[in-house]
C-alpha positions as CSV (number, residue, x, y, z in Angstrom):
1,M,0.1,-0.1,0.1
2,A,1.3,3.3,-0.9
3,R,2.3,5.8,1.8
4,K,0.0,8.9,2.2
5,P,2.0,12.0,0.8
6,V,2.7,14.7,3.5
7,P,1.0,17.6,2.8
8,A,3.1,20.6,1.4
9,G,4.3,23.0,4.1
10,T,3.9,20.0,7.0
11,A,7.2,19.5,8.6
12,K,7.6,15.8,10.0
13,P,9.0,15.7,13.4
14,T,12.2,14.4,13.9
15,S,13.1,11.5,16.3
16,A,14.9,14.0,18.5
17,A,12.0,16.4,18.7
18,H,9.7,13.5,19.6
19,I,11.6,12.5,22.4
20,V,12.1,16.0,23.8
21,S,8.3,16.1,23.8
22,L,8.0,12.8,25.5
23,V,10.5,14.0,27.9
24,R,8.5,17.2,28.6
25,K,5.4,15.5,29.1
26,S,6.6,12.9,31.7
27,V,9.1,14.9,33.4
28,P,7.2,18.0,35.5
29,P,8.6,21.6,35.5
30,M,10.1,23.0,39.0
31,H,9.0,25.8,40.8
32,R,11.3,28.6,40.5
33,A,12.0,28.6,44.5
34,G,13.8,25.6,43.8
35,I,16.5,27.1,41.3
36,P,19.0,28.2,44.0
37,F,18.6,24.5,45.8
38,V,19.5,22.7,42.2
39,V,22.4,25.1,40.9
40,G,24.1,24.9,44.3
41,P,24.9,21.3,44.1
42,L,25.2,21.3,40.5
43,A,28.0,23.7,40.8
44,V,29.5,21.2,43.4
45,A,29.6,18.6,40.9
46,A,31.0,20.7,38.2
47,L,33.9,21.9,40.5
48,G,34.6,18.5,41.6
49,R,34.0,16.9,38.3
50,R,37.5,14.9,38.3
51,N,36.5,13.5,41.9
52,R,33.6,10.9,41.0
53,W,32.4,10.7,44.6
54,V,31.7,14.6,44.9
55,R,30.5,14.5,41.2
56,T,28.1,11.8,42.1
57,A,27.1,13.9,45.4
58,G,26.5,16.8,43.8
59,L,24.3,15.5,40.7
60,G,22.4,13.3,43.1
61,A,21.2,16.2,45.7
62,A,20.5,18.4,42.7
63,G,18.3,15.4,41.4
64,A,16.6,15.2,44.9
65,C,16.2,18.9,45.1
66,A,14.5,19.2,41.3
67,A,12.4,16.3,42.6
68,F,11.1,17.7,45.8
69,F,10.5,21.4,43.9
70,R,8.2,19.5,41.2
71,N,5.4,21.5,40.1
72,P,3.1,19.1,38.0
73,S,0.4,20.5,35.7
74,R,-3.0,19.7,37.4
75,V,-6.5,19.9,35.9
76,P,-9.2,21.0,38.6
77,P,-12.9,19.8,38.1
78,N,-15.3,21.6,36.2
79,L,-17.8,21.7,38.6
80,P,-19.5,24.6,40.4
81,G,-19.4,25.3,43.9
82,V,-16.3,22.8,44.9
83,V,-13.5,23.2,47.1
84,V,-10.3,21.3,45.6
85,A,-7.1,20.2,47.8
86,P,-4.9,23.2,48.3
87,A,-2.1,20.6,48.5
88,D,-0.9,16.8,47.7
89,G,-0.8,14.5,51.0
90,E,-2.7,13.1,53.6
91,V,-5.7,13.9,54.9
92,A,-4.8,14.2,58.5
93,L,-8.0,16.1,60.0
94,V,-11.6,16.3,59.2
95,D,-13.3,18.6,62.0
96,T,-14.3,21.9,63.2
97,A,-12.0,24.3,64.8
98,T,-12.1,28.2,65.3
99,P,-9.9,29.9,62.3
100,P,-6.8,32.0,62.9
101,P,-8.0,35.4,63.8
102,E,-6.0,37.1,61.2
103,L,-8.4,35.4,58.5
104,A,-11.1,37.3,59.9
105,L,-13.6,34.5,59.6
106,G,-15.0,35.2,63.0
107,T,-14.6,33.4,66.3
108,E,-17.2,30.3,65.6
109,P,-15.7,27.0,64.8
110,L,-15.8,26.3,61.3
111,P,-15.3,23.0,59.0
112,R,-11.6,22.3,58.6
113,V,-9.8,19.8,56.5
114,S,-6.0,19.4,57.4
115,I,-3.6,18.0,54.9
116,F,-0.2,16.6,56.0
117,L,2.7,16.8,53.6
118,S,5.6,14.5,53.7
119,V,9.1,14.9,52.3
120,L,7.9,12.9,49.4
121,D,5.0,14.7,48.2
122,V,4.6,17.4,45.8
123,H,5.1,20.7,47.8
124,V,3.4,23.8,45.9
125,Q,0.3,24.9,47.1
126,R,-3.0,25.4,44.9
127,S,-5.7,27.7,45.1
128,P,-8.9,25.7,46.7
129,V,-11.5,28.0,45.0
130,A,-11.5,30.7,42.4
131,G,-12.0,34.5,43.9
132,T,-10.4,37.5,45.1
133,V,-7.6,37.2,47.5
134,A,-8.8,39.2,50.3
135,E,-6.1,38.7,53.1
136,V,-2.7,37.4,53.2
137,V,-1.1,37.4,56.8
138,H,2.2,35.9,58.1
139,R,2.9,35.1,61.7
140,D,5.6,33.9,63.2
141,G,5.8,30.8,65.4
142,Q,7.1,27.3,66.7
143,F,8.3,24.5,64.4
144,L,6.5,21.5,66.1
145,S,5.8,18.4,63.9
146,A,2.9,19.8,61.3
147,D,1.0,16.3,62.0
148,L,0.3,17.3,65.7
149,A,-2.9,19.2,66.2
150,D,-1.2,22.2,67.9
151,A,0.7,22.8,64.9
152,S,-2.5,24.8,63.5
153,E,-2.2,27.4,66.4
154,V,1.5,27.5,67.5
155,N,3.5,27.0,64.3
156,E,4.8,29.8,61.9
157,R,2.2,30.2,59.4
158,T,1.0,31.9,56.4
159,S,-2.9,32.7,56.1
160,M,-4.9,33.4,53.3
161,R,-8.6,34.5,52.7
162,I,-10.1,34.0,49.2
163,H,-13.4,35.8,48.7
164,T,-15.7,33.6,45.9
165,A,-18.0,35.5,43.3
166,D,-20.8,33.8,45.2
167,G,-19.8,35.5,48.3
168,Q,-18.6,32.8,50.2
169,D,-15.1,33.1,52.6
170,V,-12.6,30.2,52.3
171,G,-9.5,30.2,54.5
172,V,-6.3,28.4,53.3
173,V,-3.3,28.4,55.8
174,Q,0.2,27.2,55.0
175,I,1.9,25.9,57.9
176,A,5.5,25.2,58.6
177,G,7.0,21.7,60.1
178,L,9.4,20.2,62.2
179,I,11.8,20.5,59.1
180,A,9.9,23.1,56.8
181,R,11.5,26.3,57.7
182,R,10.4,28.5,54.6
183,I,6.9,29.3,53.5
184,V,6.9,31.0,50.5
185,C,3.2,32.9,49.2
186,D,3.0,34.9,45.9
187,A,-0.5,35.8,46.5
188,R,-1.1,39.5,47.2
189,V,-4.7,41.1,48.6
190,G,-6.3,42.1,45.6
191,D,-5.1,39.3,43.3
192,A,-7.7,37.3,41.3
193,I,-7.0,33.5,41.6
194,T,-8.7,30.8,39.8
195,L,-9.4,27.5,40.6
196,G,-6.3,25.0,41.1
197,D,-4.0,28.3,40.5
198,T,-0.1,27.5,42.0
199,Y,0.1,30.4,44.6
200,G,2.7,29.0,47.1
201,L,5.2,26.6,48.5
202,I,6.5,25.3,51.7
203,R,9.9,23.7,52.0
204,F,10.7,20.2,53.4
205,G,7.6,18.8,55.1
206,S,4.3,20.8,56.1
207,R,0.8,21.2,56.6
208,V,-1.9,22.9,55.0
209,D,-5.3,23.6,56.5
210,T,-8.6,24.6,54.7
211,Y,-11.3,26.4,56.3
212,L,-14.9,26.6,55.0
213,P,-18.0,28.2,55.6
214,A,-20.5,26.6,57.7
215,G,-22.9,24.0,56.0
216,S,-20.2,23.1,53.9
217,E,-20.6,19.3,52.6
218,I,-17.1,17.6,53.4
219,L,-16.4,14.8,51.0
220,V,-13.0,13.4,52.3
221,L,-12.3,11.0,55.3
222,P,-8.8,11.0,57.4
223,G,-6.3,8.8,55.9
224,Q,-7.2,9.6,52.4
225,R,-4.7,10.6,49.9
226,S,-5.6,14.0,48.1
227,V,-4.1,15.5,44.9
228,G,-3.5,19.3,44.6
229,A,-6.3,21.1,42.6
230,E,-8.0,17.8,41.9
231,T,-9.4,16.2,44.8
232,V,-12.8,17.6,45.6
233,L,-12.6,18.3,49.2
234,A,-16.1,19.5,50.0
235,R,-19.0,21.4,48.3
236,L,-19.8,24.9,49.4
237,P,-23.2,25.4,50.9
């Protein structure tokens, strides 16, 4: 059977271009906050390239850091009124709790979902709802293990409140952990943020709490694994 001719002006992809395309689809991009952590070990590997142990250690550290700061693409659900997971990890708590005062969500307990991130999880945070950033406040604190209940109150944290187009307010809190010593939040008050947008990162083990309006329907259970921007945590009232 004769092959169909390639239409004029259509470039046939080369094997190299195809391989590059496959690699780009398979290897997630890296959050820019990880660049210094990758460049440093690469520099060590380059300077010690004649020493096999130094070169191997440098390349291994660079690869580990690149994996930690990975920022894979995600596709949020096309459903109205849902709250998606702000982070990858294990659902550690599903309860009600008084939100941090800086969120200005009142003093009554609200539904809360806490997600614990191990050092092996993706560590970027994503917006649980679409809306306008109404509040961003950083509070210094302790560095207890992030899986402890007290960590929500006493650990260093950055709290963000998002006001949705339907008039709902959702709070999301990045909490530092025993090893995590740096919280990055790129969102600013007044920013328009879409569902599943990457807005921040916590380095090396942490926790993210989501505070929901009263009457929200929680759809996850403790022990469940969440995928940032894709797992539906709840439906808003």
